[in-house]
N, C-alpha and C positions, 0 to 999 in steps of 0.2 A: 386697667386690666379687664374691666367689664366690656369695654367696646370691642377689643379684639375677640374676646370669647363670644359675644353676641354675633359679631360679624362672621366668625367661623361657623356657628350654628346656622346663621342665615344662609350662608353659601351652601351648606349641606341640604337645607330644606329647599332652596331654590333649584338646586341640581336635581333633586328628587322630583320636584314638580315639573321641570322641563322634560324629564324622561317619561313621566306619566301622562303629561299633556299631549305629547305627539300622537300616540295611537288614538286618543279621543278625538283630536283634531282631524285626523285622517278619516275616522268614522263619520264625523259630522260632514266633512266634505263629500264623502261618498253618498250619504243619505240626502243631502240637500242639492247635490249637483244637477239633478233634472229641472229644478225650478229656481235655483239661486245663482243666476248668471254672474252677478257681481261678488259672489262669495261673502255676502254680508254676514252670515252666521258663522262660518269658521273664522272670519276676520275678528268679529267681536269676541269670539272664544279666545283668540290669541291675545287680544288686548286685556282680557280678564287675567290671563297668565301674568302679564306685565304688572297689572295692579296687585295681584297676589304676591309677586316677588317683592314689589315695593313695600308691602306691609310686613314682610318678613324681617326687614331691617328697621328695628324700632327707633333708631336714632335719625331716620329720615322723617321729617315732618313735611308732608306734601299737601298743597292746598290749591283748589281751583276757585278763581274769582270770576264773577260775571256769568252771563247766561248765553246758551247757544241761541243764535238769532231765530226769531219766529219764522214759520214757513217750512215747507217740506223740500224746497229746491236744494240741489247740491251747491257746493262752493269749493274754491281753491283755498286751502288753509295754509298760511305761511307763518313761520316762527323764527325768531332768533335761535341760535344753536350754541349752547355753552358746554354741554358734555353729553355723554351717553345717558345720563340720568333724565335728560329731556324726554326720551322715549317712554320711560316709566311714568313720568309725570303727565305727559300729554295723553297717555293711554287712559287716564282717568276721565277724559271728556266723554259726554254722554252720546256721541254719535260715532258710527264707524266711518273710517276713512282709509283709503289705500295710500300707503307710504311709498314715496320714491326714495330709494337709498342705494348706496354704492354696492356694486355686485359682489364685492368681497364678503359682505355680510351674509349673502345668500349661499355662499360656498362653505360656510361653517356647518359641519355635520350636525344634524338634528335641529339646531336653531334655524339655520338657513332653509332647511326643508320646510319648517313651519311657516316661514315667510312666504314661501312659494305656494303652499297649500292655501294660505289665507288670501292670496291674490295681490300681495304687495309687488312693487315694480322695481326690478334691478336696473342699474345704469352703469355702463362702463365709463369711467373717468377718461376724458380726452378723446372720446370716440364719437364723431359727429353722427355716424349712422345709428349708433345706440341711442343717442339723444332724440333723433327723429322717431325711432320705434317707441321710446318711452313717452314721448308727447302724444303720439297716436293712441297708445294704450291709455294714457291718462284722459285724453279727450273721450275715448270710448266710455270710460267709467262715468265721467261727467254727463254724457249724453244719456246714460242709463240710470241717473239719479244718485250716483255714488260720489262722496267727497274725495278729494285728493289732497294729500298733505305733502308739502315741500319745504325744505330749509333753503331759502334763496341765497343765504351766504355761501352755500356749497360745502362747507366744512365747519368744524368746531373752532370757535375763537379761543385763543390761549391767553388773551389779554383782558377779557371782559368787555372790550370795546366791540361795537358793531363792525363787522367786516362789510365790504361792498356787497349789494344785493345783485344777483343776476336777474335778467328780465324775463327768463323763460316762463315762470309761474304766472306772470302778469299778462304776457301775450296769450298763454293758454286760457286764462279766465276771460279775457276780452273775446277771443275767438269762439269760445263755448257759450258766451253770453251769461256767465255766472259771476256772482260776487266774490271778492277776495275777503277772507276772514283772517285778520292778523291776530296772532297770539304773542304775548309778551311773557317770556320766561325769565325768571330771576332766581338766583340761589343754587342752581344745579351744579355750577362749576366747582363749588366746594364739596358737594356730595360724591362726585365721581370725576376726579380731575382727569384731564386729557393725558393720554400716555400710558394708561393701564386700566385694568378692571377693578382696582381696589377702591373700596368705598370709604367715606368719611361722614361724620355727622353733618346734617344740613337741614336748613329750613328753605324750602323751595316753593315757588308760586308760579302758576300759569294763569294769566289773566286774559279772558276773552274780550277783545276789543270790538268796537263797532265795525260791522261789515262795510266794505268799500264797493259800492255798485259799479257795474261796468256798462250799464245801459247807455247807448249813444256813443260809446267809445270805439275807436278804431285802432289798428296796429300802431299808428304813430303816437298813441296816447299811452303806450305800455311804460315808457320811461317815467312819465309823470306819475303814473299809478304806482310804479315801483318806489319812487322817491317818497310818495305820500305814506305808503305802508311802512317804509323804513323809518320815517320821521315819527309816525304814531308809536311804533314799537320802542324807539329810542326814548320818547317822552315818557312812556309807561314804565320803563325800567330805570329811568333816571340817569341816562347817559347822554353825552353830546352826540349829535347825529354824525358829525365828522364828514369828511369828504367821501363822495361816492365816485369810485373810479369809473373810467370809461368802460363801456360794455365790453365784456370779454367774449371773444368769438365762441360760437356754439361748439366748435370742435374741441374746446377745453372744458366742457361741461363737468362740474363736480358737484356732488351732492352728498351731504352727511359725512 
């Protein structure tokens, strides 16, 4: 009985926080617009909202393992994707990053507006032109010192197994000359099962793995880099790597 009651109260607090956060986020965006081209400040402010919401659900026990790699250079961050709880968990990391996510999330009133003001990147599934625009925007962020976050599976797994990784994130890292930073997420599927917004008790962890350098690599190395990142994540979460499907054409791009 206590879990549903706590969940109901947490939903109310979360809703209130979202309503109050929006005008503050817009104010930050306006104040920092002249000098914050990558929207680092409003972006971090939005991640703090995700962290706050995560703490309103006392039966979520979220943990970060590992340290962000030394150095100030940006990287392409990639993670396996188990549920929407991944977003709240990964937002605990100590660096700002711009998230590439499906456009439908950006169309949600209030919440989607905050994604846009924070500088996150929407992509239309199955639209090759959108994918090109997304990659160009992501490259601009990397060139200006901002990390970019991508779920290379392209959607949430419903079985707990790793889905095939797409190569776009790894081509992006090679072209930009930045490292790939793999994240291994576990336990989030239980906390926010796919198919709805309802929460469940969960103990979830995101582990920061060793970065994968791209120095000396070319476009032909993207597949090998993709496979290495996928193998590292699979090992960290204790699942079999499984078969990696043939590369899916860019006109079928799917994220999150």
